[in-house]
C-alpha positions as CSV (number, residue, x, y, z in Angstrom):
1,M,15.5,27.4,-16.1
2,A,12.9,24.9,-17.8
3,F,13.6,22.1,-15.3
4,H,10.3,22.6,-13.3
5,L,8.2,22.4,-16.3
6,A,9.4,18.7,-17.1
7,F,9.7,17.5,-13.7
8,R,6.0,18.0,-13.0
9,S,4.8,16.6,-16.1
10,Q,7.4,14.0,-17.2
11,S,10.2,13.4,-15.0
12,V,12.3,10.8,-16.9
13,S,11.7,9.0,-20.3
14,N,11.8,5.2,-20.5
15,T,13.6,4.9,-23.8
16,N,12.3,1.1,-24.4
17,Q,8.8,2.0,-24.0
18,G,6.4,4.9,-25.2
19,S,4.1,4.8,-22.2
20,P,3.5,7.8,-19.9
21,L,5.2,5.9,-17.3
22,T,6.5,8.8,-15.1
23,E,3.4,11.0,-15.8
24,R,1.5,8.5,-13.9
25,V,4.1,8.4,-11.1
26,T,4.6,12.2,-10.5
27,E,1.3,13.4,-11.0
28,E,-0.4,11.0,-8.9
29,P,-2.4,12.9,-6.2
30,L,-0.4,13.9,-3.7
31,P,-1.2,13.1,0.1
32,I,-2.3,15.7,2.6
33,K,-0.5,16.5,5.6
34,T,-1.9,13.2,7.4
35,A,1.6,11.7,7.6
36,Q,0.3,8.9,4.9
37,S,3.6,7.4,4.1
38,T,3.7,5.5,0.6
39,V,6.3,3.9,-1.6
40,T,5.4,3.4,-5.3
41,C,7.7,1.1,-7.7
42,I,7.0,0.4,-11.2
43,Y,8.4,-2.7,-12.8
44,Q,8.5,-4.2,-16.1
45,T,8.1,-7.8,-16.7
46,N,6.5,-10.5,-18.9
47,I,3.3,-11.6,-18.1
48,A,0.7,-13.5,-20.1
49,G,3.2,-13.2,-23.4
50,H,3.3,-9.4,-22.8
51,W,5.8,-7.1,-21.5
52,R,3.6,-5.2,-18.7
53,N,4.1,-2.3,-16.1
54,V,3.6,-3.5,-12.5
55,T,2.9,-0.9,-10.1
56,V,3.7,-2.0,-6.6
57,L,2.3,0.4,-3.7
58,W,2.8,0.2,-0.3
59,C,0.9,2.6,2.2
60,K,0.8,3.3,5.7
61,N,-1.2,5.5,8.0
62,L,-2.7,5.4,11.6
63,M,-5.3,3.0,10.5
64,N,-4.2,1.0,7.6
65,H,-0.9,-0.9,6.3
66,T,-1.6,-2.3,2.8
67,L,0.4,-3.7,-0.1
68,N,-1.5,-3.3,-3.7
69,L,-0.3,-4.9,-6.7
70,K,-1.5,-3.2,-10.4
71,V,-0.9,-5.1,-13.4
72,D,-1.6,-3.3,-16.7
73,S,-3.8,-4.7,-19.3
74,T,-2.5,-4.7,-23.0
75,R,-6.3,-3.8,-23.8
76,G,-5.9,-0.3,-22.7
77,E,-2.8,0.3,-25.1
78,N,-5.2,1.9,-27.9
79,N,-7.5,3.5,-25.4
80,N,-7.2,7.1,-23.9
81,N,-8.4,5.9,-20.6
82,I,-6.0,3.5,-19.5
83,N,-6.8,3.8,-16.0
84,Q,-9.5,1.2,-16.7
85,F,-7.3,-1.4,-18.1
86,H,-5.3,-2.7,-15.1
87,Y,-5.9,-5.5,-12.7
88,N,-5.4,-5.3,-8.8
89,C,-4.6,-7.4,-5.7
90,K,-4.7,-5.8,-2.4
91,I,-2.8,-7.3,0.5
92,E,-3.6,-6.0,4.2
93,V,-0.3,-5.5,6.0
94,K,-1.5,-5.4,9.7
95,P,0.2,-6.4,13.0
96,W,-2.9,-8.0,14.2
97,Y,-2.5,-11.1,15.9
98,F,-5.3,-12.9,14.0
99,W,-4.1,-11.7,10.5
100,N,-1.9,-14.6,8.6
101,K,1.3,-12.9,7.2
102,K,2.1,-15.8,5.0
103,G,-0.4,-16.6,2.2
104,Y,-1.5,-16.1,-1.2
105,K,-4.0,-14.5,-3.7
106,S,-5.3,-15.4,-7.2
107,F,-6.5,-13.2,-10.0
108,E,-6.7,-13.0,-13.6
109,V,-4.7,-10.7,-16.2
110,D,-6.5,-10.6,-19.7
111,G,-7.5,-14.2,-19.0
112,Q,-4.2,-15.6,-17.7
113,H,-4.3,-17.0,-14.3
114,V,-1.5,-15.2,-11.9
115,D,-0.9,-16.0,-8.3
116,V,0.7,-13.6,-5.6
117,Y,2.5,-15.4,-2.7
118,W,3.8,-13.5,0.3
119,D,5.8,-14.4,3.7
120,L,5.8,-11.1,6.0
121,R,6.1,-12.8,9.3
122,S,9.8,-11.7,10.0
123,A,9.4,-8.5,8.0
124,K,11.5,-5.5,9.5
125,F,10.8,-1.9,8.8
126,C,13.2,1.0,8.8
127,G,11.8,4.4,10.5
128,S,8.3,5.1,9.0
129,S,8.6,3.5,5.7
130,P,5.9,1.5,4.8
131,E,8.2,-0.9,2.8
132,P,10.1,-3.6,4.4
133,C,13.8,-3.2,4.3
134,S,14.5,-7.0,5.1
135,D,13.4,-10.5,6.0
136,Y,10.6,-11.1,3.4
137,Y,9.4,-12.0,0.2
138,V,6.4,-11.0,-2.3
139,A,6.3,-13.0,-5.2
140,L,4.1,-12.5,-8.5
141,V,3.7,-15.9,-10.4
142,S,2.3,-16.3,-14.0
143,D,2.6,-19.7,-16.0
144,E,4.7,-21.4,-12.9
145,D,7.2,-18.7,-13.5
146,V,8.3,-16.2,-10.9
147,V,8.0,-13.2,-13.0
148,L,8.5,-10.4,-10.1
149,L,10.2,-11.0,-6.9
150,L,10.5,-8.6,-4.0
151,G,12.5,-8.8,-0.7
152,D,15.6,-10.4,0.3
153,Y,14.2,-14.0,1.0
154,K,14.6,-14.9,-2.8
155,K,16.1,-18.4,-1.7
156,K,13.5,-19.2,0.7
157,A,10.8,-18.0,-1.7
158,Y,12.1,-20.4,-4.5
159,K,12.4,-23.3,-2.1
160,R,8.9,-22.9,-0.8
161,L,7.2,-22.3,-4.0
162,K,9.1,-24.9,-6.0
163,M,8.8,-22.4,-9.0
164,R,11.2,-21.7,-11.9
165,P,12.4,-18.1,-11.9
166,A,11.5,-15.9,-15.2
167,I,14.2,-16.1,-18.1
168,V,14.4,-12.3,-17.9
169,E,14.3,-10.9,-14.2
170,A,11.9,-7.9,-13.7
171,T,13.3,-4.4,-14.3
172,L,12.6,-1.6,-11.6
173,L,11.9,1.5,-13.9
174,V,10.8,4.0,-11.3
175,K,10.5,4.3,-7.4
176,R,8.3,7.1,-5.8
177,E,8.5,7.7,-1.9
178,N,6.3,10.2,0.2
179,V,8.3,11.0,3.6
180,F,7.5,13.2,6.1
181,A,9.9,14.9,8.7
182,K,10.8,18.3,9.9
183,K,14.3,19.1,8.7
184,S,16.2,15.8,7.5
185,F,14.7,13.3,5.1
186,S,16.0,9.9,4.3
187,T,15.6,7.0,2.1
188,K,17.6,4.6,-0.1
189,A,18.0,4.0,-3.7
190,K,20.0,1.7,-5.9
191,F,22.0,3.4,-8.5
192,D,24.2,0.2,-9.6
193,E,22.5,-3.1,-10.1
194,K,25.8,-4.8,-8.8
195,R,25.7,-2.6,-5.4
196,K,23.9,-2.4,-2.3
197,E,21.2,0.3,-2.0
198,S,22.8,3.9,-1.2
199,D,21.6,5.9,1.8
200,I,20.2,9.4,1.0
201,V,19.6,12.3,3.0
202,V,18.3,15.5,2.3
203,E,18.5,18.3,5.1
204,S,17.7,21.9,5.1
205,S,17.1,25.2,7.3
206,T,14.1,27.0,5.7
207,A,12.6,28.3,9.1
208,A,10.6,31.5,8.5
209,N,13.4,33.4,10.5
210,N,16.1,31.9,8.5
211,K,17.2,34.7,6.1
212,D,19.9,32.4,4.4
213,P,17.9,29.2,4.0
214,E,20.4,26.1,2.9
215,M,20.0,22.5,1.6
216,W,22.4,19.7,2.0
217,I,22.2,16.4,-0.2
218,S,24.2,13.7,1.4
219,I,24.5,10.0,-0.4
220,D,26.1,7.0,2.1
221,G,27.0,10.1,4.6
222,I,28.9,12.2,2.2
223,V,27.3,15.6,1.3
224,L,27.7,15.9,-2.3
225,I,25.2,18.9,-2.8
226,H,25.4,22.0,-0.7
227,V,23.0,24.9,-2.0
228,K,23.4,28.3,-0.5
229,N,20.8,31.0,-1.0
230,L,18.1,28.4,-1.4
231,Q,15.5,31.3,-1.8
232,W,17.2,32.2,-5.2
233,K,18.4,28.5,-6.3
234,F,15.1,26.6,-5.2
235,R,15.2,24.7,-8.5
236,G,18.2,23.1,-10.0
237,N,20.1,20.0,-10.9
238,Q,23.7,18.6,-10.3
239,T,25.5,15.6,-11.6
240,V,27.3,13.9,-8.7
241,M,29.7,10.7,-8.4
242,V,28.7,7.9,-6.6
243,N,30.8,4.7,-6.3
244,K,32.6,6.1,-9.7
245,Q,29.1,6.2,-11.6
246,P,27.6,9.6,-12.3
247,V,24.0,10.2,-11.0
248,Q,21.8,13.2,-11.9
249,V,20.1,15.1,-8.8
250,F,17.4,17.5,-9.6
251,W,15.4,19.4,-7.0
252,D,12.3,21.8,-6.5
253,V,11.8,23.0,-3.0
254,H,9.6,26.2,-4.1
255,D,6.9,24.9,-1.9
256,W,9.1,24.7,1.1
257,L,10.1,28.1,0.8
258,F,6.7,30.2,-0.4
259,S,3.7,28.1,-0.2
260,V,1.5,28.7,2.9
261,S,2.9,27.0,6.1
262,G,5.3,25.2,3.7
263,S,2.4,22.5,3.0
264,G,3.8,21.6,-0.6
265,P,6.7,18.9,-0.5
266,G,10.2,19.4,-2.0
267,L,10.6,17.1,-4.8
268,F,13.8,15.5,-5.7
269,I,14.8,13.0,-8.5
270,F,17.9,10.8,-8.3
271,K,18.5,9.2,-11.7
272,P,21.8,7.2,-12.7
273,G,23.8,8.2,-15.7
274,P,25.0,11.7,-17.2
275,T,23.1,14.0,-19.0
276,E,23.3,14.1,-22.8
277,V,25.2,17.4,-22.7
278,E,27.9,16.1,-20.1
279,S,28.2,12.4,-21.2
280,D,30.9,13.4,-23.5
281,K,32.6,16.0,-21.4
282,E,35.5,15.6,-19.1
283,G,34.4,17.8,-16.5
284,C,31.4,20.0,-15.7
285,E,31.5,23.2,-13.4
286,S,28.8,23.1,-10.5
287,D,27.1,26.2,-9.0
288,D,30.0,26.8,-6.2
289,G,32.6,26.7,-9.1
290,S,33.9,23.4,-8.2
291,T,34.5,21.0,-11.2
292,T,33.3,17.4,-10.9
293,S,35.4,15.0,-13.2
294,G,35.4,11.4,-14.4
295,Y,31.9,11.2,-16.6
296,Y,31.8,8.5,-18.7
297,S,30.7,8.7,-22.6
298,T,27.2,7.4,-23.4
299,K,28.9,5.3,-26.0
300,S,30.8,3.2,-23.6
301,Y,28.4,3.6,-20.5
302,T,25.2,1.7,-20.1
303,P,23.0,3.2,-17.3
304,F,20.9,1.5,-14.7
305,E,17.5,2.2,-15.8
306,S,15.7,2.7,-12.6
307,C,15.1,6.1,-11.0
308,L,14.2,7.5,-7.7
309,V,11.2,10.4,-7.4
310,L,11.2,11.7,-3.5
311,C,8.3,13.7,-2.4
312,A,9.3,15.3,1.3
313,Y,7.0,16.9,3.2
314,K,7.9,19.3,6.1
315,L,5.9,18.6,9.6
316,E,5.2,21.5,11.6
């Protein structure tokens, strides 16, 4: 199966832009087993008259909790070392009583003044995720337009900032999350822009004394993928239906089974939309012999572009 080669180099493609977007997400250094949780989101938005990628990185460990926003510069488009051409804004997200969880910072992007406003005073966090799940906002403002707005306090943000939203909203292209657990890994992803986020749970039985390791992938409480004989099917892919929409699921759990002490992560990709081969079929046979029907033709179905890359690290 050729999937694992594409997974590690370029997991998804962005048809709207030729930049190596996914290589930057999937090839970033993997954290060692220090339980440093990270959530990386890459958005596309218009800043200073150009469409740019904005990388939002939430990071949390025993000592620090930070939010880092990186805006790409157009000056790096024709340069091989594009890592030198971006602008950073770092925010400390700490529970210390003397730190103001509401504020703003300013920086320049290709000579254009850009502001970042945030209000994390009431932010709620789910589990060990460094990204807030509710009651907050982070706004990126350029030329008095809110070009990127994170969080669910959108009405409060516009009221307090007294600024207008951008004509075209920012688009989430890719989300990568590093999670740590022993057997069960959970996260959230949005497969349809008109619906709320779906709950994703990956469970496995890969203990050393288990002769028949298995894996289950559930979305919104329903087991959609059950892989038996995982030692032979540690890499694979399957298309499932979520709220009547096709979602491609790819997995690579080789390191769970064969690396020293299972130190490497299990890698998963959840991408809305049918595969090119499946898009014109009425049904497809899965590994267990069952048939999943109801695929939409790519001629009439426009997929939601964002995709989730999940790196699941097993704790001993």
